[in-house]
C-alpha positions in Angstrom: 25.1 -31.2 -17.3 26.6 -31.8 -20.8 25.1 -30.2 -24.1 24.4 -32.6 -26.7 24.1 -31.2 -30.0 22.2 -34.4 -31.4 19.5 -33.9 -28.3 16.1 -32.2 -29.0 16.2 -28.6 -27.5 13.1 -27.2 -25.5 11.9 -24.0 -27.0 12.3 -21.1 -24.7 9.5 -18.7 -24.6 10.8 -15.3 -25.0 11.9 -13.0 -22.3 9.6 -10.0 -22.0 10.7 -7.1 -20.3 8.9 -5.8 -17.5 7.9 -2.3 -16.5 10.1 -1.1 -13.2 7.3 -0.9 -10.2 7.5 2.6 -8.2 7.3 1.8 -4.3 5.3 4.8 -4.1 3.1 3.4 -6.8 1.3 1.3 -3.8 1.7 4.4 -1.1 -2.0 6.2 -0.5 -0.1 9.7 -1.2 1.4 10.9 -4.3 5.0 12.3 -4.2 3.4 15.9 -4.7 1.2 15.1 -1.6 4.2 14.1 0.6 6.1 17.2 0.0 3.3 19.2 1.6 1.2 17.1 4.4 -0.4 20.0 5.6 -0.8 20.5 9.3 0.2 18.1 12.0 -3.2 17.2 13.7 -4.3 14.7 15.9 -6.4 11.8 14.6 -9.3 13.2 16.7 -8.6 16.5 14.7 -7.9 15.3 11.6 -11.0 13.5 11.6 -13.4 15.9 12.2 -11.6 18.8 9.8 -12.0 16.1 7.0 -15.2 14.7 8.1 -14.0 11.2 8.7 -16.6 9.1 10.4 -16.4 7.4 13.9 -16.3 4.1 12.8 -13.1 4.7 9.9 -11.5 6.6 13.3 -11.5 3.7 15.4 -10.0 1.5 12.6 -7.6 3.8 11.9 -6.4 4.0 15.5 -6.6 0.0 16.2 -4.2 0.2 13.4 -1.4 2.6 14.8 -2.6 6.0 13.4 -2.3 8.6 16.1 -1.4 11.6 14.1 -2.3 13.1 10.8 0.9 13.0 9.5 1.4 9.2 10.3 -0.9 8.5 7.6 1.8 9.4 5.4 3.1 6.0 5.6 0.2 3.9 4.7 -0.4 2.2 1.6 -3.5 1.6 -0.7 -3.1 -2.3 0.9 -3.2 -1.1 4.5 -6.1 0.4 3.4 -8.2 -2.0 1.9 -7.0 -4.2 5.0 -8.4 -1.3 7.4 -11.8 -1.1 6.0 -12.1 -4.6 4.9 -10.5 -7.1 7.0 -10.4 -10.4 6.1 -12.2 -12.9 8.8 -10.3 -15.5 10.6 -11.8 -19.3 10.9 -12.9 -20.0 14.2 
């Protein structure tokens, strides 16, 4: 609580400056892609148009994606979680 001038001081590590992380850095779409999302398609039509596999389409539906424009909210972590789900111990 009180500073004792005769006591040894503990060296402090220098403060490092961190770069601010943009929230959009983790997003699947870039800001310019978000400006022009393209046509509003059902997930079925989107998957056919962009040759998305039936397996991936089912995973998207299971995770609440129902239309093409809902993908604008997806993050890279969301996609990783969908493609590589963590197995829960039995």
